[in-house]
N, C-alpha and C positions, 0 to 999 in steps of 0.2 A: 502492499500497499505504498503508494509516495505521499509525502507530507506535503499540503496544501501552505502557501506564504503568500503576507498580504503582499496585494498586487500581480498575484497570480491570475492567468486569466484563462480558463479553461474552454477546450473546443476539441473536434475531433478531427484525425487526420488517418484516409484509409482504415476505417474500424477501429484504431488504436486512440489511446488519449492524448492529446498534444497539450502543454502548456506554456504558455509565452508569458516574456517578462522582460527586464532589463536589467542588463549589467555596464557598467561605468557609462550611462545613458542611452545603451547600443542597444535595442529591439533584439533578440534571442529567443528559443523556445527548444522543449525536450520532446520528442513522442516517444511515449512509455510503454512498454511493452505489457502483455496483459499479467505475465507473472517474470518479474524477473530471475535472469538467469544465475546462478552461483558468481560470484564475485562482481558483480553490476556490471559488465564489459558495456562499451558504449562506443559508438561509429561516430564522426564526426564531420559533415560536409559543409568544405568549407566556404564555396560557392555553387550557385544556381540549387537550393533545396527543391526538393520535388523534382525534378527533371529525371527521368528515365529512372525509376525508385525502385526498380526489381530490385535491389540487391539489398537495398534498406528496409525493404517491406520485407523478404525473407530471412532478412537480422531481427528484425521484430520478434517475427513468428518465434526466434528459437532465446528470445528473451533478451536480447540486447536494445540499449537507448539508441535514440538517434538526435540529433542534436545539431542545434545551425547558431551562429553568430554573425549580426548584420555587421559585414566589413566592405560592403559593396564601394568599389573605384579606388581600394586601397593597394593593390597587386601585388600583398605580401610584402609589402614594404614595413620596416622597423617599429611603424607606428603602427599597424597591422596585426604584427607580431605583440605589442604591447597589452592592445588590448583582448588578444587571445590569451595570454597569460592572465588578466586577471577574469576571463571567464573559465578559464581552466582550474581555476582556483575556486571560485563560487562552486563548479561541476562538482570535484573533488571533495569539497570539506562542507559545502552546505548539502547538498544534492546526493551526496555519500555514494558518488559514482566510482568505479575502479583509478586507480593511481594512473594507470595507463589508457591511452585511449589509441583508437586506429583512425586515422585524418584520411579522410577521402577529398581528392582533388582533382576535379573534373575543371578541364581546359587553365583556366584562369588560374582557378582554384589550388593547380600546381604548385604555383608559386608561395601560397598560402602554406600547403599542408608541406613542403617540404625544407620552407625557409623554419618553420615552428618546430621542426623536427633539428634542422641544426641547432637553432637555440636550445631545444630542450630535449634530446636523443633521448634520456632515462624515464621521459613522460610519454613515448611514443610505442605504443604496441604492437603497429605496423600502419605501412603505408600504402591506400589503393588509390592509385592515378590513374585517371582515365583520360586519354588524347590530352595532358599534360602538357601547359607552359613550363617550363623549365629556363630559360632562355628570352628574357625581355627583348632582346636585339633582334628573336626568332618572332616573335608577337609584344606587344604590337609593334616592333619598330620596323617591320618592315613596310609599316603603313607610315610614314612619316607625317602624313596632314590628317592623321587622326585624331578623332577627339580624345580616344583609348590613349594614344599614345603620348599625348599632349599632358593627359591626366598623370600617367605614370613614370614622367619624367617628374612630375611635380611632387607627387607624394613621395618621391624616391630623393628630392635635391640633385638634382641633374640637369645639366645641360647638355646638347648635343653634341658637344668635343668630348663632354666626360664618358662617354658612354662605351665608346670601345677600350677605356683603360678599368671599366668594372666591375670590380669582381664580388660583388654580396647577394650573386645568383646560385641559385641550386646547383648549377653543374661546377661553380667554380669552391661549392663545398661542400662535396661527399664524404670525404674522408671522418669528420664524425660520428656524420650519421652510419658508416659502413663499422667504423669501431665499436658503435654501441651493440651493433649485432640487428639493427630496425628491419624487421625483413619487408619487401616491398614487391608489390603485383602490380604492373601498368599495364592498362588494355588501352590499343591503340588501332588506329585505322591504318592500314599502309599505305594509302593514298591521299592521307590528310593535305590537303593545299592550304590548311589556315594555320596550323600547326606541325610543320613538318616533322613526321619519325626521326629524320635523318638527322634534325639538328635540336633533339628534346630527349626523348625515352631512349634511342639508339647509343646514343653519348654516354646520358646515366648509365645505360646496361652494362655498358666495355667499360666504365670507369668504375662502377660498383663491383663488378665480376673481379676485375683486378684488385682491388681491395679485398677479398673475399668473403664479401657480401653475398647475402641471398636475395635475389631476383627472379622474378618470374613474369617473361612480358608476352602478352597472348595478341598476336596481330592479326586483325581482319583484313583479310587478303581482300586489295582494291577499295576497302573502305576509306572515305571520308571523314572530316572531322565529325558529323553527327551519320546516324546515331549514335550516343555515347552507348555505354556500358553494352551486355549481353543480354539476347533477346531470355537465354536461358539463365541466370546470374550463379549458378551452381559451381561454376568453376570458380568464380571471387567467391563464394559464400564458403565452398570447401577452401580454398585457399587461406582467407580469414580465420578460420576457426583452426584451421592445421597449425599455423604459425604464431596469428598472434601473439605476443608474451605480455598477460596481463598478469 
């Protein structure tokens, strides 16, 4: 039974109870399983909550909690990580979820998920990355006139001239995550034109394996950036249930 707190707003999401609240002034929520699994495992969708939710729903059915914190348009920058730290503290201390969490990064959500793992590898049970952005030069950097690129530069405090030497992205900081033995699953389209596999997950896979890390990559032959996830989420769920270190 989940304890209600002042300010909590109750609703329903796909047949499960949802609780909305705020942390550090940011909207956030938790979707609650019918019966929590031992240890109270949880998965944190870092962006695009509710999009292709089949893995989340399967994990809810297994007793996992599913959570989200609104850090839109912050591209996994240090300011976003600081908010995520406050949310993690709230979820583990006040809502009594497990001390480690699976971070689920869809598209640009990969920046948040991996950068949080870089900052706090001991808090991360596993990473599930789905067509993830792992280098801002790949996306949104290849669209220099876009609103997203201007937002990204601003939140990182970068100028165009500084980008070439930028070392604050996931692919620059793989070693600590590998040393902490964080398992990684990445699901990607083999023909992703928006977030190219060769510039993102393929680079991560090579570096992570060289460092002795556990990484599994599922490539959808001919697949573009969409649709995310897998129609049958069993390979995702099975990987997380087997390898996540709560």
